[in-house]
Structures are given as C-alpha cells and as structure tokens.
C-alpha positions as CSV (number, residue, x, y, z in Angstrom):
1,M,11.4,-23.5,-23.3
2,S,14.1,-25.0,-25.5
3,E,16.2,-27.7,-24.7
4,F,20.2,-28.5,-25.1
5,H,21.6,-31.4,-26.4
6,C,25.2,-33.0,-25.4
7,I,27.2,-33.7,-28.4
8,D,30.5,-35.5,-29.4
9,P,33.9,-33.7,-30.3
10,E,33.0,-34.5,-33.7
11,Q,29.9,-32.7,-33.8
12,A,31.5,-29.9,-31.9
13,L,34.2,-29.5,-34.5
14,E,31.5,-29.4,-37.0
15,L,29.6,-26.9,-35.5
16,R,32.6,-24.6,-34.7
17,Q,33.3,-24.9,-38.6
18,R,30.0,-24.0,-39.5
19,G,30.3,-20.7,-37.0
20,A,29.0,-21.7,-33.6
21,T,30.0,-19.8,-30.7
22,V,32.0,-22.0,-28.4
23,V,32.1,-20.6,-24.7
24,D,34.4,-22.4,-21.9
25,I,33.4,-22.1,-18.5
26,R,36.1,-23.5,-16.8
27,D,38.6,-21.2,-14.4
28,P,40.8,-18.3,-15.8
29,H,44.1,-20.4,-15.3
30,S,42.9,-23.2,-17.2
31,Y,41.6,-21.3,-19.9
32,A,44.8,-19.4,-20.6
33,T,46.8,-22.5,-20.5
34,L,45.0,-24.3,-23.3
35,H,41.4,-23.9,-24.6
36,I,39.6,-24.9,-28.0
37,A,40.7,-22.6,-30.5
38,G,38.7,-19.3,-31.0
39,S,36.4,-20.2,-28.0
40,Q,35.6,-17.3,-25.6
41,R,35.7,-17.7,-21.8
42,I,32.9,-16.7,-19.8
43,D,32.2,-16.7,-15.9
44,N,29.4,-14.7,-13.8
45,Q,31.4,-11.5,-13.9
46,T,31.5,-11.7,-18.1
47,L,27.9,-13.4,-18.4
48,P,25.8,-9.8,-18.6
49,D,28.1,-8.4,-21.5
50,F,27.9,-12.0,-23.3
51,M,24.4,-11.8,-23.2
52,A,23.9,-8.4,-24.5
53,Q,26.1,-9.0,-27.6
54,A,25.4,-12.7,-28.1
55,D,23.5,-13.7,-31.4
56,M,20.5,-16.0,-29.8
57,D,20.1,-17.4,-33.2
58,Q,23.3,-19.1,-33.2
59,P,24.4,-22.3,-32.2
60,L,26.4,-22.1,-28.8
61,V,28.4,-25.1,-27.5
62,V,29.0,-24.8,-23.9
63,V,32.8,-26.4,-22.9
64,C,33.9,-27.3,-19.5
65,Y,36.6,-29.5,-17.6
66,H,34.8,-33.0,-18.2
67,G,31.3,-32.2,-19.6
68,H,29.2,-32.2,-16.3
69,S,29.3,-28.4,-15.4
70,S,28.5,-27.3,-19.0
71,Q,25.2,-29.1,-19.0
72,S,23.9,-26.9,-16.1
73,A,25.2,-23.9,-18.0
74,A,23.8,-25.4,-21.3
75,A,20.3,-25.5,-19.9
76,F,20.7,-21.9,-18.2
77,F,21.5,-20.8,-21.7
78,S,18.5,-22.5,-23.4
79,Q,16.4,-20.9,-20.6
80,Q,17.5,-17.5,-21.8
81,G,16.1,-17.7,-25.4
82,F,19.3,-19.5,-27.0
83,S,17.6,-21.4,-29.8
84,E,20.5,-24.0,-30.5
85,V,22.8,-25.2,-27.4
86,Y,25.1,-27.8,-26.9
87,S,27.0,-29.2,-24.1
88,L,30.6,-31.0,-24.9
89,D,30.4,-34.4,-23.7
90,G,33.7,-35.0,-21.9
91,G,34.5,-31.6,-22.1
92,F,38.0,-30.1,-23.1
93,E,39.5,-33.2,-21.4
94,V,38.2,-35.3,-24.1
95,W,38.8,-32.3,-27.0
96,R,42.1,-32.1,-26.3
97,S,42.9,-35.9,-27.0
98,V,41.1,-36.1,-30.0
99,Y,41.8,-32.7,-31.7
100,P,45.1,-31.4,-30.0
101,D,45.9,-29.0,-33.1
102,E,42.4,-27.5,-32.4
103,T,43.7,-25.6,-29.1
104,E,45.5,-22.6,-28.1
105,S,46.8,-20.7,-25.4
106,G,46.2,-17.2,-24.2
107,S,44.3,-15.2,-22.1
108,F,40.7,-14.6,-22.4
C-alpha cells in the first residue's frame, strides 16, 4: 500500500508546474469563489468519473481549506492505487496567502 506525503505550498507549486493533478475537495461555493489555478473540484458525486479518467501514475495533490480533510482524502487516493499522492499543508488558505497570483475564480 502506498502512502501520501504532506507538502508545503512551494512543493505543491513545483509539482503542479511539472504536470501534477491538483484536486480541491472544498464546497462548490468556496471553489467557485477562488481556487488554485488549474485545479479541479471533486466530491462524492464526481469521484467515480474522476477515478475512471485519472492517470494513477501522475502525481496527485489534494487541497482542502486548512490541510486537515485533504489528509484523509489523500490516504483514500493512496489506497485506491495512486502512486504519488500529496496533501497540501495549510490547505488553500495558506496557498492563497503565498501565491495569490496562482489562484482563479469560476465554477467547476
């Protein structure tokens, strides 16, 4: 069974720039208001489609509000067979304070 790793925003940015998939597990309103540029929102309803289309060999960065819920989600993705899974320490709140220019608004 693979494990996930907690990473800081700098490591997440580097992974994203190298083509990692970034998934946001926050609520639809929060995501629509502001999210990491290029991320996609997933929830229990969209999870089956995401899993069916995901490249499990590509790095996956999981983002939530403050970095707590993303750890549970990252553990789940690791158990599902993703080879490289990360949880963003501090979540979106830290990301937007460090990289405000690397955010965007809009619905999923």
